N, C-alpha and C positions, 0 to 999 in steps of 0.2 A: 362697555358698561354691563352688558348682559352677563359676561363671564364673572365679573365681580359680584353681581347680584347673586349668582348661583353659589359662589363661595360664601358670601356673608349669610346666606340662608341655611347653610349646613349647620346643624345644631350639635352642641356639646354632648359627647359620650354616646351618640347614636351609632351603634355598631351596624355596619352594612353586611349584606350577604357575602359569604366567602371568607370572613375573618376567622370564624370559628367552625370547626368541622361538624359533621352531621350528628355523631353520637352525643357530643357535649351540648350542641344546640337542642337536641331532643331532651336531654336531661334537664337543662335550664328551663325548657318549656314546661316540663312536668313540675318543676319547683315553682315556676310562676303560676301555673294553673292551680296548684294546691294553695299557694299564698292568696290568690284572688278569691278562691272558695272560702278560705278562713276569713278574709276581709269582708266578704259579702255578709257573713253572719255577724261579725263584729260591727260593721257599719249600720246594720239594722238597729242595734242597741244605741249607737252613738246618735243616729238621726232621730230616734224616737225618744231620746233622753231617759233611757232605762238602763238598768244594770248597775254594777258597783261603781260608786262615785258619781252617779248621775245626779243632776240637780234640776229644780224646777226651771222650765223655760229652755232646757237644752235642745228640745226639738226645733227651736227656731233656727238652728244652723242648717237644717235640711234644705231650705230654699237657696242657701248660699253655696252648697256643695258643687252644683253644676257650674256656678259662676267661678268658683275657685279653679276648676279645671280649665275653663275658658281663659281666665286671667293668666294662668301658668303658660298656656299655649301662646298667648300674646307676648308675654315678657320673654319667653324663650327665643323670640325673633330678634331680640335686641342684643346682638353680640357687642361686647365691649372689649377694647384692646387690653391686653395683659402685658406681654413683653416679648421681645425678639420675634416680631411678626406673628404673634399668636393672639387669638381672641377667645372669649368665653362668655357664658351667660347663665342664667338661672337654670337649675335642675328642677327645683320646686318641691322636693320631698319634704324638707323641713317646713316650708311655708304651709303646705297643705295639711300636714299632721298637726301643726300648732293651731291653725285656724279651725279645722273641722274634725280633728281626731285622727289617730294613726291608721285605723282600719279604712276610714273614708279617704284618708290621704293616699293610701296605696291605690285605691280605686281611681281617684282623681288623676294621678300621674299615669296610671295604666290607660285610662281613656285618652289622655293626651298622646301617648305613644302610639296607640292604635290608630287614631285619626291621622297622625303625622305619617305613619307608615303606609296606610291605605290611600289617603288622598294626595299626599305631597311627596311620595317616594323618598321619605326621610327615615332611615333606619330600615334594615332588611326585614322582609317578611319572615324568612326562615330564622332570622336573628331576633324575632320579637320576644321570645322567652328570655334571651340574654339581656335585652334592653330593659324588660320589665324587672327582671331579677336585680339588675345593677342599678337602674335609675329610679325605680319605684319602691322596691322592697328594701334594698340596702340603705338608701338615703333616708327613708322614712323611719326604719327601725333604729338606725344609729342616731339620727337627729332627735327623735322623740324620747328615746331612752336617756340621752344626755340632757335634753331639755327638762324632763321630769326630775332628774337628779339635781340639777342646778336650782330649780324652783324650790325644792325642799330645803336647801341650805341658804338660799338668799333671803333677804328681808321680804315680807309679804307686801310688796308694792308693785304698782304697774310698771315702774322702771325695771324691776327685776325680770319681768316677763320679756321685755325688749332685750335686755342683756343676755338672758338665757337663749332667746331666739337667735341672736347674733352668733353666739358661740356654737350652738347646735348646728346651724346652717354652715358655718365655717368648717367644722369637722366633717360634715356629711359628704362634702365634695371629694376630698382626698380619700375618704373611706370608699367611695364609689370607684375611684381610680385603683385602689388596692384590690377591690373585688374584681374589676376587669382584668387586672394582671393575673389574678388567681385563675380566672376562667380561661385566659389565654394560655397560661401554663399547662392547663389540662387539654385544651383543644385548639390551640393556635395552628393555623395552616401554613405559616411561614416560619422558617428556621431562624429565629431571632433569640439571642440570649435574654433570658427572663430578667436578669439583673439590670440590663439596659432598659428594658421595657418598664420595670418598676421605678427606676430612678427618674426616667423621663416623664412618666405618667404622674407620679406623685408630685414631682417638683413643679410642674406647670399647674396642676390642679389645686395645689395649696394656694397659689396666687389667685386662681379663679374662685376659690372658696371665699376670698375676701369680698369679691363682688357679690357672690351669692348671699353672704352674711349681711351686707349693707342693704340689699334689696329686701331680704326677708325681715330684717329688723325694722326698716322704714314702713313696710306694709303692715306688719303686726302692730307696730306702734300707732299707726294711723287709725286702724280699726279699733284698738283699745281706747284711743282718745275719745271716740264718739259712741261706740257701742261695745263696751267690754263684755257684755253678756253674750255676744255672738262669737267670742273667741274661746274655742274649746280649752286651750291651754291656760286660760285665765279664770276658769271656773273655781269658785271657792276662795277667790283672792280677797274679797271684802269680808271683814269680821261681822258676825251676827249683830243685829240691831236689837237692843233691849228697851222695853218701855218701863220707865221708872216713875214712881210717885213722889213728888216733892214733899218733904216734911212741913213746908209752909202752906200747903194747899188746904189744910183743914185745921181748926182749933184743937187745942190739946184735949178738951173734953168731948170731941166728936167721936162717933162710933168708929170702930176699927175699920180701916180702909179695906177694900176688896184685895184679895191676893194679887201680887204682882203678875202682870201678864207673862205668858210664856214667851221665851225668845223667838223672834221671827227669823226664819232661815234667811241667810244672806241673799240668796238668789231671789227669794220672794220679796225681800225688802228693797233690794237695789236694782232689780231687773224686772220692772213691770212689763206685762205683755205689750209690746209695741211692734208696729209693723217694721219689717226690715226692708221695705220697698226703697227707701231713699238710699240706703247704703248699697243695695243691689243695683240700682240705676247708676250710682256713682262708680261702682266697680265695673259695670258693663261699659260705661263711657270710657273709663281708663283703659280697658282692654282694647276697645275699638281704636282709640287714639294711638296706642302703642303699636298694634298690628297694622293698622291702616295708614299711619302717617310716620311715626317716629322710626319705625323699622327701616325705612328707606335710608336713614342716616347711620345704620348700624355698621360696625367695623367690617371691612372687606377681608380681613386676615383670616386664615383657616383657624378652625376651633382647636381646642386642646387635643382631642383624639385624632383629628385629621392631621395635625401638625406632627404629632408623635408617630403616627402610622407612616407618614411619608418619610420622615427622617430616619426611622428605624427599620423600614422595610416591611412593616406589618401588613401593608396593603398590597403585597405582591400578588395575592390571589383573590383580591376583591372582585365581586361580580356585579354586573349591572342590576339595578333594581327592576323587579318584575313590573312595576308601575311607572317606569321612567318616561313613558309616553303619555301619561295621564294628563288631562287638561290643567291640572294644578301642580304638576311636577316642579320641584325646585322653588316652590312658593311663588309662582308667577302664573298668570292666567294665559293659556295658550292663545296665540294669534293676536294678542294685544302687544303692540310694539313699544309703547311708552313704558319704560321701566318703573317709573313712580306709580302710574296707574295700575299696571299689571301686578306689581308686588303688593300694593295697598289693597287692591280688590281681593287678591288671594288671602291676605291676612284677615280681612273682614269675613270672608267666607269661612275660613278656618275657625275664627272665634264663634261664628254662628253655629257651625256644625258641631263643634266641641261642646258648646253650651247646650244644644238640643239633645245630643246623645247623653252627656253627663247628667243633665237634669232628669231625663227620662229614666235613667238607671236609678238615681237616688229617690225619685218619687215612687217608683215601683217598690224599692226596698222599704221605704217608710210606710207605705200602705200595707204591705204584707206583714210588717211587724205589728202595726196597729190592729189588723184583722186577727192576727195570731194571739194577741194578748187580750182581746176583748172577751169579757166573761159576763154572764148574767148576774144581776144584783143578788139574787137568792133563788131558792127552789121554785118559787112561783113566778119568777121574772121571765119575761119573753126573751127569746134568743134574738140578738140583733142580726139584721141581714148582713151577710158578708160584704165588705167594701170592695168595690170593683177595682181592678188594676189595669 
């Protein structure tokens, strides 16, 4: 059973050490570092509710950003069967971008990949740049670009957000497979025909994309149903509310009525400041249940990349992970022999660690943005004390 547990814990598209040579690994590391730097700047605006297209109340997504990272970590443990002895599961780029914004979404998935590589020996440390480029950047950019395009042409309804989420998530997974094939063509360490790699990777990941799309659409739809104001991709969905004066409200000889009130912005009219605590607790509970319980029943079949790598010989020069002897390697707690308890406890620890790191990053970003944009009311106003970080 232990061997099966290790197989089912291997996660989709995580490139191990040895698949890609050093020069290309360094190049993708530079791309990933630049993208993360850009995302840090963009996430400050998204979390603070400022910048082009921002609306009142947008800053309420900030407390949820860390939770989104933890939720993605948890759901990535749920491998589902695809076909021919292959499994797949959520990548999360589309889900994160739609819920909390594309820049914050890149950071969410990057935090997940970092925690998986460091704590659970999942995804090579020298291949971290490859994994961030492929799983965080490509999926988020492709998914959110397609999502925004669909939202513009579809009717302005909540159902349209769910439909656009489904399509964007569906396309993002084979897009990541294409990106991996391109990276492998540049720096693959095994002599494998690229045509075969492309066909195998895209073929299986189109099927996996269906599962990604279902999970993403269900999650986005559930949040929209209870708190649409917390979904970044749904902002501006509701039409502005106008206050009108009925002609029957006053007699004909009454003085002229006051001018009609200015239209109230949609966000202010439909999204009053409410605590996100309930949905935060519900999301955390779902993440803990997925990672700590349901993950035990995940598919034991190898994931898409593992299956293709084995069948095509891509893994000929794969290397052992530097953290293979860590206490949480392969998503199990060392020295605990009960598979259910070991895997469940590892999942809970992973959710907690990802939540802590992710929340810490986003709180710091939010406070720095707030401190940077704080200005005195006038020449005689006192300068506010800088907010601690």
